[in-house]
Backbone as XML, in Angstrom:
<?xml version="1.0"?>
<chain id="A" units="angstrom">
  <residue number="1" name="MET">
    <atom name="N" x="14.463" y="-0.857" z="-7.579"/>
    <atom name="CA" x="13.817" y="-1.014" z="-8.864"/>
    <atom name="C" x="12.473" y="-0.298" z="-8.817"/>
  </residue>
  <residue number="2" name="PRO">
    <atom name="N" x="12.171" y="0.534" z="-9.771"/>
    <atom name="CA" x="10.869" y="1.185" z="-9.807"/>
    <atom name="C" x="9.761" y="0.149" z="-9.899"/>
  </residue>
  <residue number="3" name="LEU">
    <atom name="N" x="8.669" y="0.438" z="-9.213"/>
    <atom name="CA" x="7.557" y="-0.503" z="-9.188"/>
    <atom name="C" x="6.960" y="-0.732" z="-10.564"/>
  </residue>
  <residue number="4" name="GLU">
    <atom name="N" x="7.032" y="0.254" z="-11.431"/>
    <atom name="CA" x="6.446" y="0.103" z="-12.761"/>
    <atom name="C" x="7.122" y="-1.004" z="-13.574"/>
  </residue>
  <residue number="5" name="ASN">
    <atom name="N" x="8.324" y="-1.403" z="-13.217"/>
    <atom name="CA" x="9.066" y="-2.410" z="-13.974"/>
    <atom name="C" x="8.802" y="-3.831" z="-13.501"/>
  </residue>
  <residue number="6" name="ALA">
    <atom name="N" x="7.926" y="-4.001" z="-12.540"/>
    <atom name="CA" x="7.661" y="-5.319" z="-11.990"/>
    <atom name="C" x="6.302" y="-5.812" z="-12.493"/>
  </residue>
  <residue number="7" name="PRO">
    <atom name="N" x="6.279" y="-6.620" z="-13.579"/>
    <atom name="CA" x="5.010" y="-7.049" z="-14.153"/>
    <atom name="C" x="4.249" y="-8.001" z="-13.232"/>
  </residue>
  <residue number="8" name="HIS">
    <atom name="N" x="2.933" y="-7.877" z="-13.215"/>
    <atom name="CA" x="2.036" y="-8.744" z="-12.459"/>
    <atom name="C" x="2.378" y="-8.788" z="-10.972"/>
  </residue>
  <residue number="9" name="ASP">
    <atom name="N" x="2.844" y="-7.718" z="-10.463"/>
    <atom name="CA" x="3.210" y="-7.592" z="-9.063"/>
    <atom name="C" x="2.080" y="-6.858" z="-8.339"/>
  </residue>
  <residue number="10" name="PRO">
    <atom name="N" x="1.631" y="-7.351" z="-7.183"/>
    <atom name="CA" x="0.586" y="-6.640" z="-6.447"/>
    <atom name="C" x="0.951" y="-5.193" z="-6.129"/>
  </residue>
  <residue number="11" name="LEU">
    <atom name="N" x="2.240" y="-4.914" z="-5.906"/>
    <atom name="CA" x="2.645" y="-3.534" z="-5.644"/>
    <atom name="C" x="2.425" y="-2.658" z="-6.874"/>
  </residue>
  <residue number="12" name="THR">
    <atom name="N" x="2.671" y="-3.206" z="-8.038"/>
    <atom name="CA" x="2.434" y="-2.464" z="-9.275"/>
    <atom name="C" x="0.950" y="-2.176" z="-9.428"/>
  </residue>
  <residue number="13" name="GLU">
    <atom name="N" x="0.139" y="-3.184" z="-9.138"/>
    <atom name="CA" x="-1.317" y="-3.004" z="-9.214"/>
    <atom name="C" x="-1.788" y="-1.980" z="-8.198"/>
  </residue>
  <residue number="14" name="LEU">
    <atom name="N" x="-1.240" y="-2.024" z="-7.003"/>
    <atom name="CA" x="-1.624" y="-1.073" z="-5.968"/>
    <atom name="C" x="-1.185" y="0.342" z="-6.335"/>
  </residue>
  <residue number="15" name="LEU">
    <atom name="N" x="-0.014" y="0.487" z="-6.904"/>
    <atom name="CA" x="0.445" y="1.800" z="-7.350"/>
    <atom name="C" x="-0.494" y="2.348" z="-8.422"/>
  </residue>
  <residue number="16" name="ALA">
    <atom name="N" x="-0.890" y="1.519" z="-9.361"/>
    <atom name="CA" x="-1.825" y="1.952" z="-10.406"/>
    <atom name="C" x="-3.156" y="2.375" z="-9.788"/>
  </residue>
  <residue number="17" name="LEU">
    <atom name="N" x="-3.635" y="1.617" z="-8.827"/>
    <atom name="CA" x="-4.883" y="1.957" z="-8.149"/>
    <atom name="C" x="-4.761" y="3.306" z="-7.455"/>
  </residue>
  <residue number="18" name="LEU">
    <atom name="N" x="-3.665" y="3.501" z="-6.719"/>
    <atom name="CA" x="-3.473" y="4.761" z="-5.993"/>
    <atom name="C" x="-3.361" y="5.943" z="-6.947"/>
  </residue>
  <residue number="19" name="ARG">
    <atom name="N" x="-2.763" y="5.726" z="-8.097"/>
    <atom name="CA" x="-2.680" y="6.815" z="-9.077"/>
    <atom name="C" x="-4.051" y="7.155" z="-9.646"/>
  </residue>
  <residue number="20" name="LYS">
    <atom name="N" x="-4.957" y="6.178" z="-9.691"/>
    <atom name="CA" x="-6.339" y="6.462" z="-10.118"/>
    <atom name="C" x="-7.082" y="7.222" z="-9.031"/>
  </residue>
  <residue number="21" name="VAL">
    <atom name="N" x="-6.869" y="6.823" z="-7.794"/>
    <atom name="CA" x="-7.531" y="7.484" z="-6.667"/>
    <atom name="C" x="-7.011" y="8.903" z="-6.492"/>
  </residue>
  <residue number="22" name="TYR">
    <atom name="N" x="-5.725" y="9.098" z="-6.732"/>
    <atom name="CA" x="-5.073" y="10.404" z="-6.549"/>
    <atom name="C" x="-4.417" y="10.860" z="-7.847"/>
  </residue>
  <residue number="23" name="PRO">
    <atom name="N" x="-5.213" y="11.182" z="-8.867"/>
    <atom name="CA" x="-4.619" y="11.569" z="-10.154"/>
    <atom name="C" x="-3.801" y="12.862" z="-10.082"/>
  </residue>
  <residue number="24" name="ASP">
    <atom name="N" x="-4.098" y="13.694" z="-9.102"/>
    <atom name="CA" x="-3.361" y="14.951" z="-8.934"/>
    <atom name="C" x="-2.334" y="14.862" z="-7.820"/>
  </residue>
  <residue number="25" name="GLY">
    <atom name="N" x="-2.064" y="13.654" z="-7.357"/>
    <atom name="CA" x="-1.110" y="13.444" z="-6.277"/>
    <atom name="C" x="-1.816" y="13.236" z="-4.953"/>
  </residue>
  <residue number="26" name="LEU">
    <atom name="N" x="-1.149" y="12.556" z="-4.057"/>
    <atom name="CA" x="-1.685" y="12.256" z="-2.733"/>
    <atom name="C" x="-1.765" y="13.536" z="-1.918"/>
  </residue>
  <residue number="27" name="ASP">
    <atom name="N" x="-2.953" y="13.843" z="-1.412"/>
    <atom name="CA" x="-3.096" y="15.064" z="-0.629"/>
    <atom name="C" x="-2.630" y="14.829" z="0.812"/>
  </residue>
  <residue number="28" name="LYS">
    <atom name="N" x="-2.231" y="15.892" z="1.453"/>
    <atom name="CA" x="-1.683" y="15.809" z="2.809"/>
    <atom name="C" x="-2.706" y="15.249" z="3.790"/>
  </residue>
  <residue number="29" name="ARG">
    <atom name="N" x="-3.978" y="15.530" z="3.549"/>
    <atom name="CA" x="-5.037" y="15.076" z="4.446"/>
    <atom name="C" x="-5.087" y="13.555" z="4.514"/>
  </residue>
  <residue number="30" name="ASP">
    <atom name="N" x="-4.881" y="12.873" z="3.391"/>
    <atom name="CA" x="-4.977" y="11.416" z="3.338"/>
    <atom name="C" x="-3.640" y="10.696" z="3.561"/>
  </residue>
  <residue number="31" name="TYR">
    <atom name="N" x="-2.553" y="11.412" z="3.576"/>
    <atom name="CA" x="-1.220" y="10.796" z="3.649"/>
    <atom name="C" x="-1.083" y="9.860" z="4.855"/>
  </residue>
  <residue number="32" name="LYS">
    <atom name="N" x="-1.327" y="10.364" z="6.052"/>
    <atom name="CA" x="-1.167" y="9.567" z="7.260"/>
    <atom name="C" x="-2.178" y="8.422" z="7.279"/>
  </residue>
  <residue number="33" name="CYS">
    <atom name="N" x="-3.414" y="8.702" z="6.880"/>
    <atom name="CA" x="-4.436" y="7.654" z="6.847"/>
    <atom name="C" x="-4.025" y="6.525" z="5.912"/>
  </residue>
  <residue number="34" name="LEU">
    <atom name="N" x="-3.488" y="6.865" z="4.771"/>
    <atom name="CA" x="-3.072" y="5.842" z="3.810"/>
    <atom name="C" x="-1.944" y="4.986" z="4.390"/>
  </residue>
  <residue number="35" name="LEU">
    <atom name="N" x="-0.994" y="5.609" z="5.044"/>
    <atom name="CA" x="0.084" y="4.856" z="5.679"/>
    <atom name="C" x="-0.480" y="3.876" z="6.709"/>
  </residue>
  <residue number="36" name="VAL">
    <atom name="N" x="-1.407" y="4.344" z="7.526"/>
    <atom name="CA" x="-1.991" y="3.508" z="8.576"/>
    <atom name="C" x="-2.811" y="2.371" z="7.965"/>
  </residue>
  <residue number="37" name="LEU">
    <atom name="N" x="-3.582" y="2.663" z="6.935"/>
    <atom name="CA" x="-4.430" y="1.635" z="6.324"/>
    <atom name="C" x="-3.624" y="0.554" z="5.604"/>
  </residue>
  <residue number="38" name="LEU">
    <atom name="N" x="-2.550" y="0.948" z="4.946"/>
    <atom name="CA" x="-1.779" y="-0.025" z="4.178"/>
    <atom name="C" x="-0.750" y="-0.774" z="5.020"/>
  </residue>
  <residue number="39" name="TYR">
    <atom name="N" x="-0.420" y="-0.257" z="6.188"/>
    <atom name="CA" x="0.613" y="-0.848" z="7.033"/>
    <atom name="C" x="0.405" y="-2.344" z="7.324"/>
  </residue>
  <residue number="40" name="PRO">
    <atom name="N" x="-0.819" y="-2.781" z="7.636"/>
    <atom name="CA" x="-0.991" y="-4.212" z="7.925"/>
    <atom name="C" x="-0.817" y="-5.121" z="6.698"/>
  </residue>
  <residue number="41" name="HIS">
    <atom name="N" x="-0.826" y="-4.545" z="5.512"/>
    <atom name="CA" x="-0.819" y="-5.340" z="4.287"/>
    <atom name="C" x="0.544" y="-5.447" z="3.601"/>
  </residue>
  <residue number="42" name="LEU">
    <atom name="N" x="1.468" y="-4.559" z="3.946"/>
    <atom name="CA" x="2.763" y="-4.505" z="3.259"/>
    <atom name="C" x="3.885" y="-4.429" z="4.275"/>
  </residue>
  <residue number="43" name="CYS">
    <atom name="N" x="5.048" y="-4.927" z="3.904"/>
    <atom name="CA" x="6.196" y="-4.722" z="4.786"/>
    <atom name="C" x="6.578" y="-3.241" z="4.745"/>
  </residue>
  <residue number="44" name="ASP">
    <atom name="N" x="7.262" y="-2.804" z="5.764"/>
    <atom name="CA" x="7.576" y="-1.382" z="5.927"/>
    <atom name="C" x="8.266" y="-0.785" z="4.700"/>
  </residue>
  <residue number="45" name="ARG">
    <atom name="N" x="9.300" y="-1.446" z="4.231"/>
    <atom name="CA" x="10.073" y="-0.914" z="3.100"/>
    <atom name="C" x="9.254" y="-0.882" z="1.813"/>
  </residue>
  <residue number="46" name="ASN">
    <atom name="N" x="8.453" y="-1.923" z="1.575"/>
    <atom name="CA" x="7.613" y="-1.915" z="0.372"/>
    <atom name="C" x="6.591" y="-0.795" z="0.428"/>
  </residue>
  <residue number="47" name="LEU">
    <atom name="N" x="6.010" y="-0.572" z="1.593"/>
    <atom name="CA" x="5.042" y="0.507" z="1.732"/>
    <atom name="C" x="5.708" y="1.862" z="1.510"/>
  </residue>
  <residue number="48" name="ALA">
    <atom name="N" x="6.879" y="2.044" z="2.079"/>
    <atom name="CA" x="7.597" y="3.305" z="1.887"/>
    <atom name="C" x="7.958" y="3.506" z="0.415"/>
  </residue>
  <residue number="49" name="GLN">
    <atom name="N" x="8.391" y="2.452" z="-0.251"/>
    <atom name="CA" x="8.734" y="2.552" z="-1.668"/>
    <atom name="C" x="7.497" y="2.860" z="-2.513"/>
  </residue>
  <residue number="50" name="LEU">
    <atom name="N" x="6.391" y="2.223" z="-2.182"/>
    <atom name="CA" x="5.141" y="2.464" z="-2.896"/>
    <atom name="C" x="4.733" y="3.930" z="-2.796"/>
  </residue>
  <residue number="51" name="ILE">
    <atom name="N" x="4.737" y="4.459" z="-1.587"/>
    <atom name="CA" x="4.333" y="5.851" z="-1.381"/>
    <atom name="C" x="5.369" y="6.800" z="-1.999"/>
  </residue>
  <residue number="52" name="ALA">
    <atom name="N" x="6.629" y="6.421" z="-1.991"/>
    <atom name="CA" x="7.657" y="7.236" z="-2.649"/>
    <atom name="C" x="7.383" y="7.334" z="-4.148"/>
  </residue>
  <residue number="53" name="GLN">
    <atom name="N" x="6.998" y="6.219" z="-4.744"/>
    <atom name="CA" x="6.671" y="6.232" z="-6.174"/>
    <atom name="C" x="5.464" y="7.133" z="-6.441"/>
  </residue>
  <residue number="54" name="LEU">
    <atom name="N" x="4.497" y="7.098" z="-5.539"/>
    <atom name="CA" x="3.288" y="7.894" z="-5.705"/>
    <atom name="C" x="3.538" y="9.386" z="-5.497"/>
  </residue>
  <residue number="55" name="THR">
    <atom name="N" x="4.370" y="9.708" z="-4.512"/>
    <atom name="CA" x="4.555" y="11.111" z="-4.123"/>
    <atom name="C" x="5.833" y="11.753" z="-4.650"/>
  </residue>
  <residue number="56" name="HIS">
    <atom name="N" x="6.741" y="10.932" z="-5.198"/>
    <atom name="CA" x="8.035" y="11.425" z="-5.671"/>
    <atom name="C" x="8.859" y="12.010" z="-4.524"/>
  </residue>
  <residue number="57" name="ARG">
    <atom name="N" x="8.714" y="11.382" z="-3.347"/>
    <atom name="CA" x="9.498" y="11.750" z="-2.174"/>
    <atom name="C" x="10.467" y="10.621" z="-1.851"/>
  </residue>
  <residue number="58" name="ASP">
    <atom name="N" x="11.417" y="10.889" z="-1.009"/>
    <atom name="CA" x="12.411" y="9.914" z="-0.602"/>
    <atom name="C" x="11.769" y="8.829" z="0.273"/>
  </residue>
  <residue number="59" name="ALA">
    <atom name="N" x="12.023" y="7.577" z="-0.065"/>
    <atom name="CA" x="11.434" y="6.446" z="0.657"/>
    <atom name="C" x="11.878" y="6.406" z="2.119"/>
  </residue>
  <residue number="60" name="ASP">
    <atom name="N" x="13.094" y="6.820" z="2.416"/>
    <atom name="CA" x="13.559" y="6.813" z="3.806"/>
    <atom name="C" x="12.794" y="7.825" z="4.652"/>
  </residue>
  <residue number="61" name="LEU">
    <atom name="N" x="12.469" y="8.966" z="4.080"/>
    <atom name="CA" x="11.661" y="9.951" z="4.805"/>
    <atom name="C" x="10.253" y="9.420" z="5.029"/>
  </residue>
  <residue number="62" name="ILE">
    <atom name="N" x="9.727" y="8.744" z="4.028"/>
    <atom name="CA" x="8.393" y="8.168" z="4.160"/>
    <atom name="C" x="8.408" y="7.062" z="5.210"/>
  </residue>
  <residue number="63" name="LEU">
    <atom name="N" x="9.467" y="6.299" z="5.273"/>
    <atom name="CA" x="9.581" y="5.251" z="6.284"/>
    <atom name="C" x="9.518" y="5.864" z="7.685"/>
  </residue>
  <residue number="64" name="ASN">
    <atom name="N" x="10.176" y="6.983" z="7.887"/>
    <atom name="CA" x="10.090" y="7.684" z="9.176"/>
    <atom name="C" x="8.660" y="8.135" z="9.451"/>
  </residue>
  <residue number="65" name="ASP">
    <atom name="N" x="7.992" y="8.680" z="8.429"/>
    <atom name="CA" x="6.595" y="9.096" z="8.581"/>
    <atom name="C" x="5.709" y="7.894" z="8.916"/>
  </residue>
  <residue number="66" name="LEU">
    <atom name="N" x="6.009" y="6.756" z="8.286"/>
    <atom name="CA" x="5.244" y="5.543" z="8.531"/>
    <atom name="C" x="5.344" y="5.134" z="9.997"/>
  </residue>
  <residue number="67" name="TYR">
    <atom name="N" x="6.548" y="5.091" z="10.528"/>
    <atom name="CA" x="6.734" y="4.703" z="11.928"/>
    <atom name="C" x="6.012" y="5.671" z="12.864"/>
  </residue>
  <residue number="68" name="ALA">
    <atom name="N" x="6.071" y="6.954" z="12.563"/>
    <atom name="CA" x="5.364" y="7.940" z="13.381"/>
    <atom name="C" x="3.850" y="7.747" z="13.282"/>
  </residue>
  <residue number="69" name="ALA">
    <atom name="N" x="3.370" y="7.436" z="12.083"/>
    <atom name="CA" x="1.928" y="7.277" z="11.875"/>
    <atom name="C" x="1.360" y="6.080" z="12.618"/>
  </residue>
  <residue number="70" name="VAL">
    <atom name="N" x="2.107" y="4.990" z="12.648"/>
    <atom name="CA" x="1.567" y="3.774" z="13.259"/>
    <atom name="C" x="1.859" y="3.666" z="14.757"/>
  </residue>
  <residue number="71" name="THR">
    <atom name="N" x="2.738" y="4.505" z="15.284"/>
    <atom name="CA" x="3.017" y="4.467" z="16.717"/>
    <atom name="C" x="2.438" y="5.658" z="17.461"/>
  </residue>
  <residue number="72" name="GLY">
    <atom name="N" x="2.046" y="6.696" z="16.735"/>
    <atom name="CA" x="1.505" y="7.892" z="17.366"/>
    <atom name="C" x="-0.010" y="7.866" z="17.440"/>
  </residue>
  <residue number="73" name="GLN">
    <atom name="N" x="-0.572" y="9.025" z="17.632"/>
    <atom name="CA" x="-2.032" y="9.193" z="17.691"/>
    <atom name="C" x="-2.635" y="8.779" z="16.353"/>
  </residue>
  <residue number="74" name="PRO">
    <atom name="N" x="-3.558" y="7.839" z="16.342"/>
    <atom name="CA" x="-4.142" y="7.404" z="15.068"/>
    <atom name="C" x="-5.045" y="8.484" z="14.479"/>
  </residue>
  <residue number="75" name="PRO">
    <atom name="N" x="-5.197" y="8.471" z="13.171"/>
    <atom name="CA" x="-6.144" y="9.396" z="12.543"/>
    <atom name="C" x="-7.552" y="9.094" z="13.034"/>
  </residue>
  <residue number="76" name="PRO">
    <atom name="N" x="-8.455" y="10.049" z="12.926"/>
    <atom name="CA" x="-9.842" y="9.802" z="13.330"/>
    <atom name="C" x="-10.438" y="8.605" z="12.577"/>
  </residue>
  <residue number="77" name="ALA">
    <atom name="N" x="-11.222" y="7.820" z="13.284"/>
    <atom name="CA" x="-11.821" y="6.613" z="12.702"/>
    <atom name="C" x="-12.644" y="6.943" z="11.467"/>
  </residue>
  <residue number="78" name="ALA">
    <atom name="N" x="-13.359" y="8.055" z="11.486"/>
    <atom name="CA" x="-14.189" y="8.421" z="10.334"/>
    <atom name="C" x="-13.341" y="8.658" z="9.086"/>
  </residue>
  <residue number="79" name="GLU">
    <atom name="N" x="-12.169" y="9.255" z="9.257"/>
    <atom name="CA" x="-11.275" y="9.489" z="8.120"/>
    <atom name="C" x="-10.727" y="8.175" z="7.578"/>
  </residue>
  <residue number="80" name="LEU">
    <atom name="N" x="-10.353" y="7.272" z="8.483"/>
    <atom name="CA" x="-9.854" y="5.965" z="8.060"/>
    <atom name="C" x="-10.941" y="5.183" z="7.316"/>
  </residue>
  <residue number="81" name="GLU">
    <atom name="N" x="-12.152" y="5.202" z="7.851"/>
    <atom name="CA" x="-13.260" y="4.490" z="7.219"/>
    <atom name="C" x="-13.587" y="5.066" z="5.847"/>
  </residue>
  <residue number="82" name="ALA">
    <atom name="N" x="-13.577" y="6.376" z="5.720"/>
    <atom name="CA" x="-13.871" y="7.010" z="4.435"/>
    <atom name="C" x="-12.814" y="6.650" z="3.395"/>
  </residue>
  <residue number="83" name="LEU">
    <atom name="N" x="-11.558" y="6.679" z="3.786"/>
    <atom name="CA" x="-10.488" y="6.333" z="2.850"/>
    <atom name="C" x="-10.541" y="4.847" z="2.509"/>
  </residue>
  <residue number="84" name="GLN">
    <atom name="N" x="-10.819" y="4.004" z="3.490"/>
    <atom name="CA" x="-10.951" y="2.571" z="3.236"/>
    <atom name="C" x="-12.045" y="2.316" z="2.202"/>
  </residue>
  <residue number="85" name="ALA">
    <atom name="N" x="-13.175" y="2.979" z="2.357"/>
    <atom name="CA" x="-14.280" y="2.813" z="1.412"/>
    <atom name="C" x="-13.877" y="3.289" z="0.019"/>
  </residue>
  <residue number="86" name="LEU">
    <atom name="N" x="-13.176" y="4.402" z="-0.059"/>
    <atom name="CA" x="-12.717" y="4.922" z="-1.350"/>
    <atom name="C" x="-11.781" y="3.930" z="-2.033"/>
  </residue>
  <residue number="87" name="LEU">
    <atom name="N" x="-10.830" y="3.406" z="-1.284"/>
    <atom name="CA" x="-9.893" y="2.436" z="-1.849"/>
    <atom name="C" x="-10.619" y="1.165" z="-2.294"/>
  </residue>
  <residue number="88" name="GLU">
    <atom name="N" x="-11.573" y="0.716" z="-1.513"/>
    <atom name="CA" x="-12.317" y="-0.492" z="-1.876"/>
    <atom name="C" x="-13.157" y="-0.279" z="-3.131"/>
  </residue>
  <residue number="89" name="ARG">
    <atom name="N" x="-13.703" y="0.917" z="-3.309"/>
    <atom name="CA" x="-14.471" y="1.211" z="-4.534"/>
    <atom name="C" x="-13.589" y="1.124" z="-5.775"/>
  </residue>
  <residue number="90" name="HIS">
    <atom name="N" x="-12.295" y="1.316" z="-5.600"/>
    <atom name="CA" x="-11.352" y="1.244" z="-6.720"/>
    <atom name="C" x="-10.678" y="-0.129" z="-6.839"/>
  </residue>
  <residue number="91" name="GLY">
    <atom name="N" x="-11.069" y="-1.079" z="-5.991"/>
    <atom name="CA" x="-10.561" y="-2.440" z="-6.116"/>
    <atom name="C" x="-9.446" y="-2.831" z="-5.176"/>
  </residue>
  <residue number="92" name="ALA">
    <atom name="N" x="-9.196" y="-2.074" z="-4.139"/>
    <atom name="CA" x="-8.090" y="-2.369" z="-3.231"/>
    <atom name="C" x="-8.263" y="-3.707" z="-2.516"/>
  </residue>
  <residue number="93" name="ARG">
    <atom name="N" x="-9.486" y="-4.063" z="-2.215"/>
    <atom name="CA" x="-9.703" y="-5.313" z="-1.479"/>
    <atom name="C" x="-9.116" y="-6.506" z="-2.223"/>
  </residue>
  <residue number="94" name="THR">
    <atom name="N" x="-9.316" y="-6.549" z="-3.530"/>
    <atom name="CA" x="-8.807" y="-7.642" z="-4.342"/>
    <atom name="C" x="-7.281" y="-7.674" z="-4.316"/>
  </residue>
  <residue number="95" name="ILE">
    <atom name="N" x="-6.669" y="-6.515" z="-4.389"/>
    <atom name="CA" x="-5.207" y="-6.434" z="-4.423"/>
    <atom name="C" x="-4.604" y="-6.773" z="-3.059"/>
  </residue>
  <residue number="96" name="LEU">
    <atom name="N" x="-5.257" y="-6.326" z="-1.988"/>
    <atom name="CA" x="-4.682" y="-6.470" z="-0.652"/>
    <atom name="C" x="-5.056" y="-7.764" z="0.045"/>
  </residue>
  <residue number="97" name="THR">
    <atom name="N" x="-5.927" y="-8.544" z="-0.546"/>
    <atom name="CA" x="-6.324" y="-9.801" z="0.077"/>
    <atom name="C" x="-5.157" y="-10.759" z="0.074"/>
  </residue>
  <residue number="98" name="ASP">
    <atom name="N" x="-4.881" y="-11.293" z="1.227"/>
    <atom name="CA" x="-3.776" y="-12.253" z="1.342"/>
    <atom name="C" x="-4.142" y="-13.528" z="0.637"/>
  </residue>
  <residue number="99" name="ASP">
    <atom name="N" x="-3.183" y="-14.060" z="-0.139"/>
    <atom name="CA" x="-3.409" y="-15.323" z="-0.833"/>
    <atom name="C" x="-3.136" y="-16.496" z="0.078"/>
  </residue>
</chain>
């Protein structure tokens, strides 16, 4: 089911936030960082589906990228911190906070 059809769903809110952060699409530079940052907050399949909706790529391919991102060499800390700050400025903390 497309995320846009799920009313009042945190994934829908997160997708809307990401579309505001990346109005021209997710750039390759932030792709791996975003996977790593969101991994602790979402189950694998939901994260892959979310990024698939954002990038218009196949969720199974993104799932493979996700596993590589979280088990391989992590992105530089400065890049992760910068992206975290950007997401928080757009309200990610509220959406990702565990209830």
